[in-house]
C-alpha positions as CSV (number, residue, x, y, z in Angstrom):
1,M,252.1,124.1,124.7
2,E,252.0,124.7,128.7
3,V,253.6,121.7,130.7
4,E,252.8,121.4,134.4
5,L,255.6,119.1,135.9
6,G,254.4,116.8,138.6
7,C,250.7,118.2,138.4
8,A,249.2,116.0,141.1
9,D,245.6,116.7,141.2
10,A,246.1,118.9,138.1
11,Q,243.8,121.8,139.4
12,F,246.4,124.2,137.8
13,A,246.2,122.3,134.4
14,F,242.6,121.9,134.3
15,D,242.2,125.8,135.1
16,L,244.7,126.5,132.5
17,A,243.1,124.4,129.7
18,R,239.7,126.1,130.6
19,R,241.1,129.5,130.3
20,W,242.9,128.9,127.0
21,P,241.1,126.2,125.3
22,A,242.9,126.7,122.0
23,R,246.2,125.9,123.8
24,P,247.6,122.4,124.4
25,V,248.2,121.8,128.3
26,V,250.1,119.0,129.4
27,G,250.1,117.5,133.0
28,L,253.0,115.1,133.9
29,E,253.1,112.9,137.0
30,I,254.9,110.1,138.5
31,R,252.1,108.5,140.1
32,D,250.1,106.2,137.5
33,K,246.8,106.0,139.6
34,V,246.8,110.0,139.6
35,V,247.5,110.1,135.7
36,A,244.5,107.8,135.2
37,I,242.2,110.0,137.2
38,N,243.1,113.0,135.7
39,R,242.8,111.5,132.2
40,D,239.3,110.1,133.0
41,K,238.5,113.7,134.6
42,A,239.7,115.4,131.4
43,A,237.6,112.9,129.3
44,R,234.4,113.3,131.3
45,E,234.6,117.1,131.3
46,G,235.2,117.0,127.4
47,F,238.6,118.6,127.5
48,E,240.1,118.5,124.1
49,N,243.5,120.4,124.7
50,L,244.2,118.8,128.0
51,Y,246.6,115.7,128.1
52,F,248.2,113.8,131.0
53,G,251.2,111.2,131.1
54,Y,253.2,109.4,133.3
55,V,256.7,110.9,133.9
56,N,259.8,110.5,136.2
57,L,260.9,114.0,135.5
58,N,264.5,113.1,136.5
59,V,264.7,110.3,134.3
60,D,262.2,110.6,131.4
61,L,261.4,114.2,130.6
62,D,264.0,114.3,127.6
63,R,262.1,111.8,125.8
64,V,258.7,113.7,126.1
65,F,258.9,116.7,124.1
66,E,260.5,117.4,120.9
67,A,263.0,120.5,120.5
68,D,261.3,124.0,120.5
69,Q,258.0,122.6,121.2
70,V,257.0,124.0,124.7
71,T,256.2,127.5,125.5
72,R,256.2,127.3,129.3
73,F,256.9,124.7,132.0
74,H,255.4,125.0,135.4
75,L,257.2,123.6,138.3
76,L,254.7,124.2,141.2
77,F,255.4,123.3,144.9
78,P,257.7,120.6,144.4
79,D,258.5,118.1,147.3
80,P,261.1,119.7,149.6
81,W,263.2,116.7,150.5
82,F,264.6,118.4,153.4
83,K,267.1,115.6,154.6
84,V,270.6,116.1,153.0
85,R,270.6,112.5,151.9
86,H,267.2,113.0,150.1
87,Q,268.1,116.5,148.3
88,K,269.3,114.7,145.1
89,R,265.7,113.6,144.6
90,R,265.0,117.6,144.2
91,V,263.4,118.0,140.8
92,A,265.2,121.5,139.8
93,D,268.9,120.4,138.7
94,E,271.2,121.0,135.7
95,L,270.1,118.1,133.7
96,L,266.4,119.3,134.0
97,C,267.5,122.6,132.8
98,E,269.4,121.0,129.8
99,T,266.2,119.0,128.9
100,M,263.9,122.3,129.3
101,A,266.5,124.3,127.1
102,H,266.3,121.7,124.3
103,Q,262.4,121.6,124.7
104,L,261.5,125.2,125.0
105,K,260.7,127.6,122.3
106,Q,262.9,130.8,121.8
107,G,261.3,133.3,124.5
108,G,259.7,130.2,126.4
109,E,259.5,130.4,130.0
110,V,260.1,128.3,133.4
111,H,257.8,129.2,136.3
112,I,258.6,128.0,139.5
113,A,256.7,128.5,142.8
114,S,257.1,127.1,146.4
115,D,255.9,128.0,149.8
116,V,259.2,126.7,151.2
117,F,261.9,129.3,151.0
118,E,264.9,127.0,150.9
119,I,263.4,125.0,147.9
120,A,262.9,128.3,146.1
121,L,266.4,129.4,146.8
122,D,267.9,125.9,145.9
123,A,266.1,126.1,142.6
124,M,267.2,129.8,142.2
125,E,270.8,128.6,142.8
126,V,270.5,126.1,140.0
127,F,269.0,128.6,137.5
128,E,271.6,131.3,138.3
129,S,274.8,129.1,138.0
130,P,276.9,130.0,135.3
131,R,276.4,126.9,133.4
132,V,272.7,127.3,133.3
133,E,272.7,130.9,132.5
134,A,275.1,129.8,129.6
135,M,272.3,127.6,128.4
136,G,270.1,130.8,127.8
137,F,268.1,131.1,131.0
138,R,267.6,134.8,132.4
139,N,265.7,135.7,135.7
140,L,262.8,138.1,134.5
141,A,262.9,139.7,137.9
142,G,266.5,140.3,137.7
143,A,269.7,138.3,138.8
144,W,269.1,136.4,142.1
145,K,265.5,138.1,142.7
146,F,262.2,136.5,143.2
147,S,259.2,137.4,141.0
148,R,256.0,138.5,142.5
149,E,254.1,137.7,139.2
150,N,252.2,134.6,138.4
151,P,252.4,134.7,134.7
152,T,249.0,132.9,134.4
153,G,247.1,134.3,137.3
154,I,246.0,130.8,137.9
155,A,246.7,129.0,141.3
156,S,247.3,125.4,142.1
157,K,245.5,123.8,145.1
158,R,248.5,124.1,147.2
159,E,249.0,127.9,146.3
160,D,245.3,128.5,147.2
161,T,246.2,126.6,150.5
162,T,249.2,128.6,151.2
163,L,247.7,131.8,150.4
164,A,244.6,131.1,152.7
165,R,247.0,130.5,155.5
166,G,248.4,133.8,154.9
167,Q,251.9,132.6,153.9
168,R,254.3,133.7,151.1
169,V,254.8,132.1,147.7
170,W,258.3,132.2,146.4
171,R,258.1,132.5,142.6
172,L,260.6,132.2,140.1
173,R,260.4,133.1,136.3
174,Y,263.0,132.5,133.8
175,V,262.8,133.3,130.2
176,F,264.9,131.2,127.9
177,E,266.7,132.9,125.0
178,K,268.9,130.6,123.0
179,N,271.4,133.4,122.1
180,Y,271.5,135.1,125.5
181,D,274.8,135.9,126.7
182,A,274.5,136.3,130.4
183,R,278.6,137.4,130.8
184,A,277.7,140.1,128.2
185,A,274.7,141.3,130.0
186,A,276.5,141.5,133.1
187,V,278.9,144.0,131.7
188,S,276.4,146.0,129.4
189,P,275.6,149.5,131.0
């Protein structure tokens, strides 16, 4: 199961469901109206593998999926919340990582993309922290490095706009390995 967190218009989720019709794709969004629009569109277009749900990621995600159910989470272009007093609203935090660690299958992945360097760096800081590494997340590009690869080859509407402007997409990819020991990996030759 592929899950887009904060799917908005869900261009990415729709394209993903088209590409892999046998794979369940879930788009989660905090705006009820947007969820209803996406559900109606999926029904009109006859998707049998595409689902949408209302979720406040910072509060509800731990109740959405069972353990070992998700193959990949996509967090694409989350809102930046630049003001310091609003940064607590950023989506990528330790609690979200704990939830994803519970819900991801062994070898599952978290894919993050942003057009704002500071947001991508903030997410990297969360995932590269000792506590989150100890949960089993490992950066596929290497510690403290950005990835150039899009694991699906599918772009969201925001990514299309960003690339059309000639701007960079800052991408992170973390694999989840339940028995990964970051400290042992750091000292291995």
